[in-house]
N, C-alpha and C positions, 0 to 999 in steps of 0.2 A: 267646367272643372275649375275649381278655385286655384289661383296661383299664390304661391307663398311670396309675401312682399320681401323685396330685397332690402336688407338693412343699409342704412346710409353709410357711405364710405367716409372715413376720416380724411380731412384735408391733408395734402402732402406736407411733409415736414420741410421747413425752410432749410436751404442749403447754407445759410449763413447763421452765425451765432448772434442772437439778438442782444447778448450781453456786451458784445464788442462794439465800441463806438465806430460810427461810420466816418471814414476819413476821406477827404477830398482827393480827386485824382491828381491834382497839381500840388500835392504835398511835397515839400522839398526834402525828400528822404536822403539818407547818406549815399545810397546807390546812385541816385540821379545826380547829386552834387559831385561825387567823385568821377562819374562818367563825363559830365560836362567839363570838369576841371582838367582831367588828364587827356580827354579827347581834344579839347581846345589847345592844350599845351603842345601835344604832338602835331596838331594841325599847323600851329604857328611855326614850330620847329621845322616841319617839312617845307613850308613856304619859304622860310629863310634859307634852308639848304638848297632848294631848287634855284632860288635867285642867285645865290653865291656861285653855284656851279655854272649857271648861264653866263654870268659876268666873267668868270674865270675862263670859260671856253671861248667866249668872244675875244677876250684879251689874248689868249694863247694863239688863236688862229689868225690874228691881225686882220680882222674883217674890215674891208674898206681901204686897206693900205696897199702900196705897190708890191709887185712880186719880188722875191729875193734874187731875181736874175734878170738880165736885159741883153739885148743884142747890141754889140758895139763893133761896127765896121766888119761885119761878117764873123765875128767871134762872140763866144758866150763868156760873160764875166759875172762873178758873184762873190760876195764877201763871206758867204756861208757854205755854198756848195763848191765842190772841187770839179770844175769843168776842164776838159783837155785843152792844152794850148793850141793856138792857131785856129784857122777856120775849119770847123769839123764838117763832116758830111751830115746829110739830113738824118740818117739812122743814128749816128753817134750823138747828134744834138737831141733827138727825141729820147734816146736812152738816158742821157745825162740829165735832161730836164725831169724825166719820170723819177729817176733815182733821187734827185734833189727834192722834189715834191713829197715823195714817200718818207724821206728822212725828216722833213719838216713836220709832216703829219704825226710821225712817231714821237718826235720831240714834244709836239703839242699834247698828244695823248698822255705821255709820261708826266708832263708838267701839270695837266689837268688832274690826273690820278693823285699825284703827290699833294697838290693844294686841296683837293677834295677831302683827302684823308685828314689833313690838318684841320680843315673846316668842320668835318664831322666830329673829330675829337673835341674841338672847342665847344660845339653845340651840345655834344653829349654831356660834357661837364656842366654847362649851364642848365641843361634840362634836368639832370639829376639834382643839382642844387636847388633849382626852383621846385621840383617835385617834392624834395625832402622838406623844404620850408612850408610848402602848402599842405603836405600831409600832416606835419606837426601842428599847423594851425587848425586843420579840420579835426584832428584827433586830440586836441588839447583838452576837451571835456573828459576824455578817458583818464587823463592824468589827474584831473581834479577828483574824479570818482575814486581812483586808486588811493590818492592821499587821504581822502576822507575815510575810506575803508580801513586804511592802516591806522588812522587815529582811533577809529571805533574799536579796533582790535585791542587797544589799551583801555577798554571799558569807558571811554569818553563818549557815551551815548547821546550827549547833547549836540554833537556835531551833525550838520546837515550839508548836503551838497548845494541845494538851491541853485541849480544850473539855469542860466539864462540863455536865450538864443532861439533859433527856429524850433518848431514842434516836430523834431525828427526822432529817430530811434534812440539816440543818445540822451535826449531830454526825457524821453519816456522811461529809459532805464534809470536815470537819476531820480526821477519822481517816484518810481517804484521802490528804489533803494531808500529814499527818504521815508516813505510810508512804512517800510519794514523796520527802519530804525525807530519810528514812533511806537510801533507795537512792541519792539524789544525793550525800549525804555520803560514802557508801562509795565511789562512783565517783570523786569528786574526791580523796578520800584516796588511792585507788589511782593516780590520775593524778599527784598530787604525788610519791608514792613512786617511780613510774616515771621521772618527770623527774629526780629526784635520782639514781637509779641510773644512768640513761642519761648524765647529766652526768659521772659518774665513769667509767663504762665506755667512753665515747666519747672523753673528753679524754685519758685516760691513754695509750693506744697512740699517739695522734697526737703527744702531747708526747714520748714515747720516740722516735718516728721523727724528729721535728724535732731532738732532741738528737744522735742518731746521725748525721744528715746534716750538722749543723753541725760535729761533730767531724771528719767525713771531709773537709769543705771546708776546715777549718783546717790540713790536712796540706799543706805546701808541696811535698812530693815526689810527690804524686798526679798522675797524667797529666791532660792538659788535657781529654780526653774524659770522664774520671771527674768532673772539676770541673763540666763542662757538664751532665752527667747529674744530678749532685747538686743543682745549682741548679734544674734543671727539677723534680726530685722535691720539693725544698724549697718551690718555688712551689705545686706541687700540694697538698702537705701543709698549707701555710698557707691555701689556698683551702678545703680540707676543714675546717680548724679554724674558719674564718669561717662555713662552712655549719652546723656543729654549734652554734656559739654563737648563730647566728641562729635556728635551730630551737628551741633551748632557751628563748631569750628570747621567741620567739613563743608557745610553749606556756605560759610563766609569765604573759605579759601578757594572755592571753585571759581571765583572772579579774579580778575587781574588786580595787582596791587597798585593803587593810584598814588598814595603817599609813600615815598621811598626815602630811606636814609642810608648812610654808609654803615655797614655792619661787617665786622670781622668774623669769619667763620671759625677761626681758632678760638676766639673768646666764647662764641656760642657753643662750640663743642666742649670747652672746658666747663662751662656752667652746667651743661647737661651731664657731664661725667660726675661733677660734685653732687648732683641730685640723686644719682644712681649708685654712688660709691658704697653707701651703707648696705644696700641690697646686694651688691656684688661681693662685698666682704662676707656677708652672711652665707652666700652660696659658694664661696671659695673661688670666685672668678677674678682673674687678674685683668686690670685695664691698663693698656700700654699704648704707645704710639707717639710720634712726633707731630706736632701741629704748627705748621708754618703760617704766617699771616696770609690771609686771602680775603680781601675786602670786596663786598658786593653791595649793590644798591637794592634795599628791600626792607621788609618789616622784621625787626629783631625778634619780636615775640613769636611770630610764625616760624621763622627760621630756627629758633631755639626749639620749637615743638618738633621740627624734623629731626634734629639731632637727638632730642630726648627720646622720641619714639624709637628711633633706630638703636640707640644704646640700650634702652630698656628691653627691647626684643632680643638683642644680642646677649644680654645677661640672663634673661628668663628662659630662653630657649637654648641652653648651653648644656655641656656634658656635666655629669655629677661631680667629677673630680678633674683637677688640673685643667680647668677651662680658662680661656683667655678671650679678651675682646681688644682689638686693635683699632684705634680711632686716629686718623690722620687727616690733615687739611693741607692744601697747597694751591698755588695759582700757576696755571700752565696754559699756554696758547690762548690767552685772553679770556680764560674761564677759571672760576673758583671751584675746586673739587673737594668734596667731603667723602671719605671712604671709611666704612665701618665693617670690619671683618671679625668673624668669631668662629670658635669651634662649636660643634653641635652635632645633631643627628644628620645623616645623609639626606639631602633634599634632591629629589629627581628633577631633572630639567623641565619636564612637562608640568610640574606643579608650581613653577615660579610665578606664572601669571595669576594663579588663583590666590597667591598671598596678598595681592593688592586689592582684592575684592572685599567690600565691607562684610563684616561678620563671618569671615572665613579664615580658617587656619589650615596648616598642613594636616591633611587626612581628617579634617573636621569641617562639616558644613556650617554649623552654627557654633556660637560661643557657648562654652559649657564648662570652663575652668576658672580658676582664680587668677589667671595670668593677665587678664585684660578683657576689654569688651570687643576686640576684633576690629578696631578702627585705626590702629596705629599706622600701618603701612598705607592705608587708604588716605589718611590725613596727610602723611608725608608726601605721597605722590601728588595730591591735590595742591598742597602748598608749593611744591617744586614747580608745578605747571603754572601756578599763579605768578611766580617770579620769572617765568620764561625759561625755566630749566627743565630738567628731567631726572628721574631716578631709575637706576638699572640694578637688578638683582641677578647674581650669578652664583651657582653652586660652587662651594669651595671643595677642592680635592681633599678627601679625608673626612668630610663632614662640615656642616655649617654653611654660612652664606657670606658673600661679599656684596655689600650695598654701596653703590657709587652714586653720589648726588653731584650733578654738574649744573652750575648756575652761571649766567653771564655776568661779567664784571661791569 
């Protein structure tokens, strides 16, 4: 009877990852170094403590010296113990000598305890100071890694740790962090290059279209239908230009601001109000509010964009009659605050977060009106984050919103 051949079995999988480098057993890891350091420290401290206790005990018990009592012509005499006067009996002498010896032992133990406590306190202070200094020396690479990470948080991606020293876990962490920074720097460089190229490639055809449409509309002999079509296309082209500018500004403002100058939020808010004043008067919206000086370090153009977007939204999304917009600036608790409040429709609290999403409005998923392209609040939040600040929206009682921008001074 023929037997079925048994298929060859696959070799067992290795229990180690071949991608991981093989490390020597005697690698000076942090665990071994700290174990040797603190183990040796406490060993030395224990030896010192035992030696001091031994010397103190020997000194307290007066080893090798004469006894504190002696026989003098049938009487007991001592400068320390109180013996009865006169020649005592054997029982009285034994009782007195035992009491004297026990008393001296108790004094020796008390003195040993007191001096040992002082010695232990001194050695503890020395051990803690030595351990603190050594721990700081061993963990100093972590401080360097932290400082580099903090500098990188300011978009200074050219920083590197370049940690020297033994091949331990901290050096491995620093090298991994440096590799990550290399990849991030390449990614951000490619992003900036893409934004620059997109800025040119997207603006140029839109500008050409706008010019052609304006030339066509300037022709007085053109039919009325052609004029109407040209105005519609011109409005659509203008909307596309606003969308492109908003997207590019949103992409640029997602990064931290490297070049900063002193900017007064009150002046920024005043310029934004002047740009929106005509539209506010046409809609019957009153703009009010006191603007105190509040100087921050940042980019004036981007900060003006925050104020302009907030004021424009407050004017456009307002009540039809007797509406108002209040714009205030002030410096408080080491921060500059810009507050834009307005009347308007009632905004549910659960809809607040959706307002900051690109291309979204209240109760509208996509942009579909002539009020904007749906990027105003997204750009404002992105610019605020790039300056190290934040923007908070709160529903106003009676309708409308209260937008609060907080920036570090």
